[in-house]
Structures are given as structure tokens and as C-alpha cells.
C-alpha positions as CSV (number, residue, x, y, z in Angstrom):
1,M,0.1,40.1,24.3
2,K,-1.8,40.3,21.2
3,A,-1.0,37.8,18.4
4,A,0.4,39.3,15.2
5,T,-1.9,38.9,12.2
6,T,-0.1,37.9,9.2
7,P,-1.6,37.3,5.7
8,E,-0.9,33.5,6.2
9,A,-2.8,33.4,9.5
10,T,-6.0,35.2,8.1
11,T,-6.0,33.4,4.7
12,P,-8.5,30.5,4.8
13,R,-7.1,27.1,3.8
14,P,-8.2,25.5,0.4
15,A,-11.3,23.4,0.4
16,N,-9.3,20.2,-0.4
17,R,-7.2,20.8,2.8
18,T,-10.1,20.4,5.3
19,G,-9.7,16.8,5.7
20,A,-11.3,15.4,2.5
21,K,-8.7,13.7,0.4
22,S,-8.8,14.3,-3.4
23,R,-8.6,11.2,-5.6
24,R,-5.7,11.4,-7.8
25,G,-3.9,8.7,-9.8
26,F,-5.1,5.4,-9.7
27,A,-7.6,6.3,-7.0
28,A,-9.4,8.4,-9.5
29,M,-9.9,5.8,-12.0
30,S,-12.7,3.3,-12.1
31,P,-11.7,-0.3,-10.9
32,E,-12.2,-1.7,-14.6
33,T,-9.6,0.9,-15.7
34,Q,-7.2,-0.1,-13.0
35,R,-7.7,-3.7,-13.7
36,R,-7.0,-3.1,-17.4
37,I,-3.8,-1.0,-16.9
38,A,-2.5,-3.6,-14.3
39,S,-3.1,-6.2,-16.7
40,E,-1.1,-4.4,-19.5
41,G,1.8,-4.2,-17.1
42,G,1.7,-7.9,-16.2
43,K,1.6,-8.9,-19.8
44,A,4.5,-6.5,-20.7
45,S,6.4,-8.1,-17.8
46,H,5.9,-11.6,-19.0
47,A,6.6,-10.8,-22.5
48,S,10.0,-9.3,-21.7
49,G,10.9,-12.4,-19.6
50,R,11.0,-10.7,-16.3
51,G,7.5,-12.0,-15.2
52,H,7.3,-14.8,-12.7
53,R,4.9,-17.8,-12.5
54,F,4.7,-19.8,-9.5
55,T,4.9,-23.6,-9.7
56,A,2.2,-25.5,-7.9
57,E,4.9,-26.3,-5.3
58,E,5.9,-22.7,-4.7
59,A,2.4,-21.6,-4.5
60,R,1.8,-24.3,-1.7
61,D,4.8,-23.3,0.2
62,A,3.9,-19.6,0.0
63,G,0.3,-20.3,1.1
64,R,1.6,-22.6,4.1
65,K,4.1,-19.8,5.2
66,G,1.7,-17.0,4.8
67,G,0.1,-17.3,8.3
68,L,3.2,-18.5,10.1
69,V,5.8,-15.8,9.3
70,S,5.9,-12.5,11.0
71,R,8.5,-9.9,10.1
72,R,8.9,-9.0,13.8
73,P,7.3,-10.1,17.0
74,A,4.4,-7.8,18.5
75,K,5.6,-5.1,20.8
76,N,3.6,-6.7,23.8
77,A,4.8,-10.0,23.2
78,P,5.9,-11.9,26.5
79,A,9.4,-12.5,27.2
80,G,10.8,-15.4,25.4
81,Y,8.2,-15.4,22.7
82,K,9.5,-17.1,19.5
83,V,8.0,-16.4,16.1
84,A,7.3,-19.4,14.0
85,A,9.7,-20.0,11.0
């Protein structure tokens, strides 16, 4: 049985669909521009009163917990495996 030839089947794919990703949005900007825009957002957040500043104690607790807490155990974890809290 011969495959039907449709216009969709014979039309070549666009160049940007061949595996190479086009850079859009923040990815297309230079790191300096990204940093400047992010900084403006942070300043606006703090100016509106919605920003958060960590106290030394909060930062210390977050750093201590960083390597201990896992959102879910590994799929290959042995039976009875407990995640540190």
C-alpha cells in the first residue's frame, strides 16, 4: 500500500524546528540587561512593601535546611528510608 502524499507531508519544516531553539524573552537578552530588569523588579517589590528581607536567623535556618530537606524520597530508595526533616 502506497502512503498518501499530502501537502503537510511534503512541506519541509521551518528552520527553527530542526532541534535548534530560538532565544526569546529573557534568554535573548544579555546577562547585564537581565540583571537590570530583575533589579528593577526587586526594588519595586520592596518599595510597595511586598518584598521580604531575611533576618540573620532566617537565613541561617534556610541554609541549614537546604541540604537536609527533600520534597519526596528517591524512587529507588530502600524500604523504610526516611527523609531528614
